[in-house]
C-alpha positions as CSV (number, residue, x, y, z in Angstrom):
1,M,-4.2,-24.7,-20.9
2,S,-5.6,-23.6,-17.6
3,L,-8.7,-25.5,-16.6
4,S,-10.4,-22.2,-15.9
5,L,-10.1,-21.4,-19.6
6,E,-11.9,-24.6,-20.8
7,P,-15.1,-23.6,-22.6
8,H,-18.0,-23.5,-20.1
9,C,-21.2,-21.7,-19.4
10,S,-20.4,-18.4,-17.7
11,A,-23.4,-18.8,-15.4
12,C,-23.2,-22.4,-14.3
13,Y,-19.9,-23.8,-15.6
14,K,-21.6,-26.6,-17.6
15,K,-19.4,-27.7,-20.5
16,E,-21.8,-29.3,-22.9
17,N,-24.1,-27.9,-25.7
18,L,-22.8,-24.4,-25.3
19,L,-24.0,-21.3,-27.2
20,R,-21.7,-18.4,-28.0
21,C,-22.7,-14.8,-27.1
22,Q,-23.4,-13.3,-30.5
23,A,-22.4,-9.8,-29.5
24,C,-18.8,-10.4,-28.2
25,K,-18.4,-13.9,-29.6
26,V,-16.0,-15.0,-26.9
27,V,-18.3,-16.0,-24.0
28,F,-20.4,-19.1,-23.8
29,Y,-23.8,-20.1,-22.2
30,C,-25.6,-23.4,-21.9
31,S,-29.0,-21.8,-22.5
32,R,-30.7,-18.5,-23.3
33,D,-32.0,-18.3,-19.7
34,H,-28.5,-18.4,-18.3
35,Q,-27.3,-15.8,-20.8
36,V,-30.0,-13.5,-19.6
37,D,-29.3,-14.2,-16.0
38,D,-25.6,-13.4,-16.5
39,R,-26.1,-10.3,-18.5
40,P,-25.5,-7.9,-15.5
41,N,-22.0,-9.6,-15.0
42,H,-21.1,-9.8,-18.7
43,K,-22.6,-6.5,-20.0
44,S,-19.5,-4.3,-19.3
45,A,-17.0,-6.6,-21.0
46,C,-19.4,-7.4,-23.8
47,N,-20.1,-3.8,-24.6
48,G,-16.4,-2.9,-24.3
49,I,-15.4,-5.6,-26.9
50,K,-18.2,-4.4,-29.3
51,K,-17.2,-0.8,-29.0
52,A,-13.5,-1.5,-29.5
53,Q,-14.2,-3.7,-32.5
54,K,-16.3,-1.0,-34.1
55,I,-13.7,1.6,-33.6
56,L,-11.0,-0.7,-35.1
57,E,-13.2,-1.5,-38.1
58,G,-13.6,2.2,-38.8
59,Y,-9.9,2.8,-38.9
60,E,-9.3,-0.3,-41.0
61,Q,-11.8,0.7,-43.6
62,E,-10.2,4.2,-43.7
63,L,-6.7,2.7,-44.3
64,R,-7.8,0.2,-46.9
65,A,-9.6,3.0,-48.8
66,F,-6.6,5.4,-48.6
67,P,-5.7,6.4,-52.1
68,G,-2.1,7.3,-51.2
69,D,-0.3,10.7,-51.3
70,W,3.1,12.0,-51.9
71,M,4.3,10.6,-48.6
72,T,2.4,7.3,-48.3
73,A,1.6,4.5,-50.7
74,P,-2.1,3.4,-50.9
75,N,-3.4,0.5,-48.8
76,P,-0.6,0.1,-46.2
77,F,-1.9,-3.4,-45.4
78,E,-0.2,-4.4,-48.6
79,T,2.5,-1.8,-49.0
80,G,3.6,-1.2,-45.4
81,V,3.9,-4.6,-43.9
82,G,6.7,-4.9,-41.4
83,H,7.1,-1.1,-40.8
84,F,3.5,-0.1,-40.1
85,W,4.3,2.3,-37.3
86,G,6.6,4.3,-39.6
87,I,3.5,5.3,-41.5
88,H,1.8,8.0,-39.4
89,K,-1.7,7.3,-40.7
90,T,-1.6,3.7,-39.3
91,R,-1.0,4.7,-35.7
92,P,-4.7,5.3,-34.7
93,Y,-5.4,1.9,-36.2
94,M,-2.6,0.1,-34.2
95,Q,-3.6,1.9,-31.0
96,S,-7.3,0.9,-31.4
97,R,-6.2,-2.7,-32.1
98,Y,-4.4,-2.8,-28.9
99,A,-7.5,-1.3,-27.1
100,L,-9.4,-4.3,-28.5
101,V,-6.9,-6.7,-27.1
102,E,-7.3,-5.1,-23.6
103,A,-11.1,-5.3,-24.0
104,L,-11.0,-9.0,-25.0
105,L,-8.9,-10.0,-22.0
106,K,-11.6,-8.7,-19.7
107,A,-13.8,-11.6,-20.8
108,K,-11.3,-14.2,-19.4
109,T,-12.3,-17.1,-21.8
110,R,-10.1,-19.2,-24.1
111,P,-11.6,-17.6,-27.3
112,A,-11.0,-14.2,-25.8
113,V,-7.3,-15.0,-25.0
114,Q,-6.8,-16.7,-28.3
115,S,-8.3,-13.7,-30.2
116,A,-6.1,-11.3,-28.2
117,L,-3.0,-13.3,-29.0
118,D,-3.9,-13.5,-32.7
119,H,-4.2,-9.7,-32.7
120,I,-0.9,-9.3,-31.0
121,L,1.0,-11.6,-33.4
122,D,-0.6,-9.8,-36.4
123,M,0.4,-6.4,-35.0
124,L,4.0,-7.8,-34.8
125,R,3.7,-8.9,-38.4
126,L,2.6,-5.5,-39.5
127,C,5.3,-3.7,-37.3
128,R,8.3,-5.9,-36.7
129,G,10.0,-3.2,-34.6
130,D,7.1,-3.3,-32.2
131,N,6.8,0.4,-31.3
132,L,3.9,-0.3,-29.0
133,G,5.7,-3.0,-27.0
134,V,3.1,-5.7,-27.5
135,R,5.9,-8.3,-27.4
136,D,5.7,-8.0,-23.6
137,V,2.0,-9.1,-23.7
138,A,2.3,-12.1,-25.9
139,P,4.2,-14.6,-23.6
140,A,1.5,-14.7,-20.8
141,L,-1.2,-15.2,-23.5
142,Y,0.7,-18.2,-24.9
143,L,1.0,-19.6,-21.3
144,R,-2.7,-19.1,-20.6
145,L,-3.5,-21.2,-23.7
146,G,-1.1,-24.0,-22.6
147,K,1.3,-23.1,-25.5
148,D,4.4,-23.2,-23.4
149,Q,6.8,-24.3,-26.2
150,E,5.5,-21.5,-28.5
151,C,6.0,-19.1,-25.6
152,Y,9.6,-20.1,-25.1
153,D,10.3,-20.0,-28.8
154,F,8.9,-16.5,-28.9
155,I,11.0,-15.3,-26.0
156,K,14.1,-16.9,-27.2
157,W,13.9,-15.2,-30.6
158,W,13.7,-11.8,-28.8
159,A,16.6,-12.8,-26.6
160,T,18.8,-13.9,-29.5
161,T,18.1,-12.6,-33.0
162,G,16.0,-9.7,-31.7
163,K,19.0,-8.4,-29.8
164,E,21.4,-8.5,-32.6
165,S,22.7,-5.0,-33.6
166,K,23.2,-6.2,-37.2
167,Y,19.6,-7.4,-37.6
168,D,17.9,-5.4,-40.4
169,W,14.4,-4.7,-39.2
170,G,13.5,-3.3,-42.6
171,D,14.5,-6.4,-44.5
172,M,11.3,-8.5,-44.9
173,D,13.3,-11.4,-46.3
174,L,15.0,-12.0,-42.9
175,G,13.6,-14.6,-40.5
176,Y,11.2,-13.1,-37.9
177,L,10.0,-15.0,-34.8
178,D,11.2,-18.1,-36.5
179,V,12.7,-20.0,-33.5
180,K,11.0,-23.4,-33.3
181,D,11.3,-26.1,-30.6
182,A,14.0,-24.4,-28.6
183,N,15.4,-26.3,-25.6
184,V,13.1,-25.3,-22.7
185,F,15.3,-27.2,-20.3
186,E,18.4,-25.1,-20.9
187,D,20.0,-23.0,-18.2
188,V,19.8,-19.3,-17.6
189,D,23.1,-18.3,-19.3
190,L,21.5,-17.3,-22.6
191,Y,19.5,-14.6,-20.9
192,G,22.2,-13.1,-18.8
193,R,23.6,-10.8,-21.6
194,G,22.5,-7.3,-21.0
195,H,19.0,-5.9,-20.6
196,Y,16.0,-8.1,-21.3
197,S,12.3,-7.8,-20.9
198,L,10.9,-8.2,-17.4
199,S,7.8,-9.7,-18.9
200,H,9.8,-12.3,-20.7
201,A,11.8,-13.2,-17.6
202,V,8.6,-13.6,-15.5
203,S,7.2,-15.9,-18.2
204,V,10.3,-18.1,-18.4
205,T,10.1,-18.4,-14.6
206,L,6.6,-19.7,-14.9
207,I,7.5,-22.1,-17.7
208,K,10.3,-23.6,-15.5
209,I,7.8,-23.9,-12.6
210,R,5.4,-25.8,-14.8
211,I,8.1,-28.2,-15.9
212,L,9.2,-28.7,-12.3
213,H,5.5,-29.4,-11.3
214,D,5.4,-32.0,-14.2
215,L,8.6,-33.7,-13.0
216,R,7.4,-33.9,-9.4
217,N,4.2,-35.5,-10.7
218,L,6.2,-38.1,-12.7
219,Q,8.3,-38.9,-9.6
220,G,5.1,-39.4,-7.6
221,S,3.7,-41.7,-10.3
222,T,6.9,-43.8,-10.1
223,V,6.5,-44.2,-6.3
224,V,2.8,-45.3,-6.9
225,G,4.0,-47.8,-9.5
226,E,6.5,-49.3,-7.1
227,T,4.0,-49.6,-4.2
228,A,1.0,-50.8,-6.3
229,P,2.5,-52.2,-9.6
230,F,0.6,-51.6,-12.8
231,P,1.2,-53.0,-16.3
232,R,3.9,-50.8,-18.0
233,E,1.6,-49.6,-20.7
234,I,-1.1,-48.5,-18.2
235,L,1.6,-46.7,-16.1
236,D,3.0,-45.0,-19.2
237,N,-0.5,-43.8,-20.2
238,I,-1.0,-42.4,-16.7
239,R,2.3,-40.7,-16.7
240,G,1.7,-39.2,-20.1
241,K,-1.5,-37.5,-18.8
242,L,0.3,-36.0,-15.8
243,V,2.6,-33.8,-17.8
244,S,2.6,-31.1,-20.5
245,T,3.5,-31.7,-24.1
246,I,7.0,-30.3,-23.5
247,V,7.8,-33.0,-20.9
248,A,5.8,-35.7,-22.7
249,G,7.9,-35.1,-25.7
250,N,11.2,-35.6,-23.9
251,K,12.0,-39.3,-24.3
252,E,14.9,-39.3,-21.8
253,I,12.7,-38.0,-19.0
254,M,9.6,-40.1,-19.9
255,D,11.7,-43.3,-20.0
256,S,13.3,-42.6,-16.7
257,N,11.9,-44.0,-13.4
258,D,13.9,-41.5,-11.3
259,Q,13.4,-37.8,-11.9
260,R,15.4,-36.6,-8.8
261,L,18.3,-35.2,-10.7
262,A,16.1,-33.5,-13.2
263,I,14.0,-32.1,-10.4
264,E,17.1,-30.7,-8.6
265,R,18.2,-29.0,-11.9
266,L,14.8,-27.4,-12.4
267,E,14.6,-26.3,-8.8
268,S,18.0,-24.6,-9.3
269,Q,16.7,-23.0,-12.5
270,V,13.6,-21.7,-10.8
271,A,15.7,-20.2,-8.0
272,Q,18.0,-18.6,-10.6
273,W,15.1,-17.1,-12.6
274,Y,13.5,-15.9,-9.3
275,N,16.6,-14.0,-8.6
276,V,16.9,-12.7,-12.2
277,V,13.4,-11.2,-11.8
278,K,14.1,-9.9,-8.3
279,E,17.3,-8.1,-9.4
280,S,15.5,-6.7,-12.4
281,N,12.5,-5.3,-10.5
282,R,12.5,-5.8,-6.7
283,Y,8.8,-4.8,-6.6
284,F,7.5,-7.7,-8.8
285,W,7.4,-10.8,-6.6
286,P,5.9,-9.0,-3.5
287,A,3.2,-7.6,-5.8
288,L,2.5,-11.0,-7.3
289,I,1.8,-12.3,-3.8
290,R,-0.3,-9.3,-2.8
291,P,-1.4,-7.5,-5.9
292,G,-3.8,-5.1,-4.4
293,N,-4.5,-2.1,-6.6
294,N,-1.4,-2.8,-8.8
295,L,-3.8,-4.7,-11.0
296,T,-5.8,-1.6,-11.9
297,A,-3.3,1.3,-11.8
298,R,-2.0,1.9,-15.3
299,P,1.0,4.2,-15.6
300,Q,1.6,6.0,-18.9
301,Y,5.4,5.9,-18.6
302,Y,7.8,3.7,-16.7
303,G,11.5,3.1,-16.3
304,H,13.4,-0.2,-15.8
305,G,13.1,-1.4,-12.2
306,T,10.4,1.0,-11.2
307,P,7.0,0.3,-9.5
308,E,5.3,1.5,-12.7
309,E,7.1,-1.2,-14.8
310,M,6.1,-3.8,-12.2
311,R,2.4,-2.8,-12.5
312,L,2.3,-3.1,-16.2
313,V,4.1,-6.5,-16.2
314,L,1.9,-7.8,-13.4
315,Q,-1.2,-6.9,-15.3
316,Y,0.1,-8.7,-18.4
317,S,1.0,-11.8,-16.5
318,Y,-1.1,-12.2,-13.4
319,E,-3.8,-14.4,-14.8
320,S,-1.2,-16.9,-16.2
321,W,0.2,-17.3,-12.7
322,L,-3.2,-17.4,-11.0
323,E,-4.3,-20.1,-13.5
324,T,-1.3,-22.3,-12.8
325,P,-1.9,-24.4,-9.6
326,G,0.8,-24.0,-7.0
327,A,2.9,-21.4,-9.0
328,I,2.3,-18.5,-6.7
329,D,2.8,-20.7,-3.6
330,L,6.2,-21.7,-5.0
331,I,7.2,-18.0,-5.3
332,R,6.0,-17.5,-1.8
333,E,8.3,-20.3,-0.6
334,Q,11.2,-18.6,-2.5
335,M,10.5,-15.3,-0.8
336,D,10.4,-17.1,2.6
337,L,13.9,-18.4,1.9
338,D,15.1,-14.8,1.4
339,T,14.0,-13.7,4.9
């Protein structure tokens, strides 16, 4: 998880004895005085969340009370799971739920990001075919929460089972988003088959960068251990705190005192993914470095490889990059190699 998402007072960044804003329930303060002081800054996001929540609740109550008609069974939350969008009466509900996700993400706190991800995943449960395209939003939210393995598993399902022409989206007995503990260290080949989501490719690039950062930290700790020897158990404890759970769970890497080959492999993978994204949408990396108004312009329609696609994906993913130390700098280095 990004350090910037750790619970803290929105006015002074204190982390102890926090109180939750009772209106939006996703922002914290250390005191009533600081909540009052921060109200001018928080008011817009807070009111947006409350408004979106109220609208969503209205549509949900309407759907749950729906008695059914000749076209639609009653209570689609029970009878329409998996193909929600195919029921026309559910569409305002789904659209308002996504509007709540967007409102939550303006708060930029861990509870807000977690709540947004929970909504996205439940929308996918209700509508497996994902007519709203919310699967492009989920990876960056996983990454902002430090759930890199879950992010990779999510992406791999869409890159494998989710691409199969024989997969029956209407069969609720089939596995769905059920990839677990996929090999995050694997090469790019799996994703080279046909069209894929730009959002997913951007997120895999960031995962690879995070692992590369971990490996470099481990290599640095080995050098420190050689120049100023520590007892092995102390050094192992230090090394374990330098890395993510993905790397910490890889026994071969953690037992090795030399990460140079692994670092070279990850550097190659990062370069490959950089090129995958560049070839998919040539506008994305320059916009990540200098986002400008690309973070606010919201196109209604877009095509593959267009500036409009770049803007949407940048808005989904920018915070996950910004909250990862050194990630944007590494992309800047890759761009410098191109020139």
